[in-house]
C-alpha positions as CSV (number, residue, x, y, z in Angstrom):
1,M,11.8,5.1,-2.6
2,I,11.2,4.1,-6.2
3,P,13.9,5.4,-8.5
4,G,12.8,8.6,-10.3
5,V,9.8,9.1,-8.0
6,G,11.8,11.1,-5.4
7,K,12.1,14.1,-7.7
8,A,8.4,13.9,-8.6
9,I,7.2,14.1,-5.0
10,K,10.0,16.3,-3.6
11,D,7.8,19.2,-2.8
12,V,4.9,17.2,-1.4
13,D,4.5,17.6,2.4
14,I,3.3,14.4,4.0
15,S,2.8,14.4,7.7
16,D,3.5,11.3,9.9
17,D,-0.1,11.4,11.1
18,S,-1.3,10.5,7.7
19,F,0.1,7.0,8.1
20,K,-1.3,6.3,11.6
21,G,-4.6,5.0,10.1
22,I,-2.8,2.7,7.7
23,E,-0.6,1.4,10.6
24,A,-3.7,0.8,12.7
25,M,-5.4,-1.2,9.9
26,I,-2.2,-3.3,9.3
27,G,-1.8,-3.8,13.0
28,S,-5.4,-5.1,13.2
29,M,-4.6,-7.8,10.6
30,T,-3.5,-11.3,11.6
31,P,0.0,-12.4,10.6
32,E,-1.6,-14.7,8.0
33,E,-3.6,-11.8,6.5
34,R,-0.4,-9.7,6.2
35,K,1.4,-12.5,4.4
36,N,-1.5,-13.4,2.2
37,P,-3.9,-10.4,1.7
38,E,-6.0,-12.4,-0.8
39,I,-7.7,-14.2,2.1
40,I,-9.2,-11.0,3.4
41,D,-12.9,-11.3,2.8
42,Q,-15.7,-8.9,3.8
43,R,-16.0,-10.5,7.3
44,R,-12.3,-10.0,7.9
45,R,-12.5,-6.4,6.5
46,L,-15.2,-5.6,9.1
47,R,-13.0,-7.1,11.9
48,I,-10.0,-5.0,10.7
49,A,-12.2,-1.9,10.6
50,K,-13.5,-2.4,14.1
51,G,-10.0,-3.2,15.4
52,S,-8.4,-0.2,13.8
53,G,-11.2,2.2,14.7
54,K,-11.8,2.9,11.0
55,D,-14.9,2.8,8.8
56,I,-15.3,-0.3,6.5
57,A,-15.1,2.1,3.5
58,E,-11.6,3.2,4.6
59,V,-10.4,-0.4,4.9
60,N,-11.9,-1.1,1.4
61,A,-10.2,1.9,0.0
62,F,-6.9,0.8,1.6
63,M,-7.2,-2.7,0.2
64,K,-8.0,-1.3,-3.3
65,Q,-4.9,1.0,-3.2
66,F,-2.8,-2.0,-2.1
67,D,-4.1,-4.1,-5.1
68,Q,-3.4,-1.2,-7.5
69,M,0.1,-0.8,-6.2
70,K,0.6,-4.6,-6.5
71,E,-0.5,-4.4,-10.2
72,M,1.8,-1.4,-10.8
73,M,4.8,-3.3,-9.4
74,K,4.0,-6.3,-11.6
75,M,3.9,-4.1,-14.6
76,M,7.3,-2.5,-13.6
77,N,8.7,-5.9,-13.2
78,K,7.6,-7.0,-16.7
79,M,9.2,-3.8,-18.1
80,G,12.5,-4.8,-16.6
81,G,12.1,-3.6,-13.1
82,M,15.2,-2.1,-11.6
83,N,17.3,-2.9,-14.7
84,M,15.5,-0.4,-17.0
85,K,17.4,2.8,-17.8
86,M,16.1,5.8,-16.0
87,P,17.3,9.4,-16.7
88,G,19.9,10.5,-14.2
89,M,20.7,7.0,-13.0
90,R,23.9,5.1,-13.7
């Protein structure tokens, strides 16, 4: 969990089934694709979609979410990352 986020999503009910599709997509990637997602082109996305039983649009959405999260982590790191003071933390 990211510090401070736990309180924000405390009341959100997320079922374990919601992650099965994501796990299937990640499981359909090669070890190299997992290490270096930038190499995943349209041909690889199609293979991942077929391997995971998902639509190509779902794979594209997952990859977009991954990129957005990566950018958010970069921004947090520039702001001081885990060293910044957050309310309620020591």
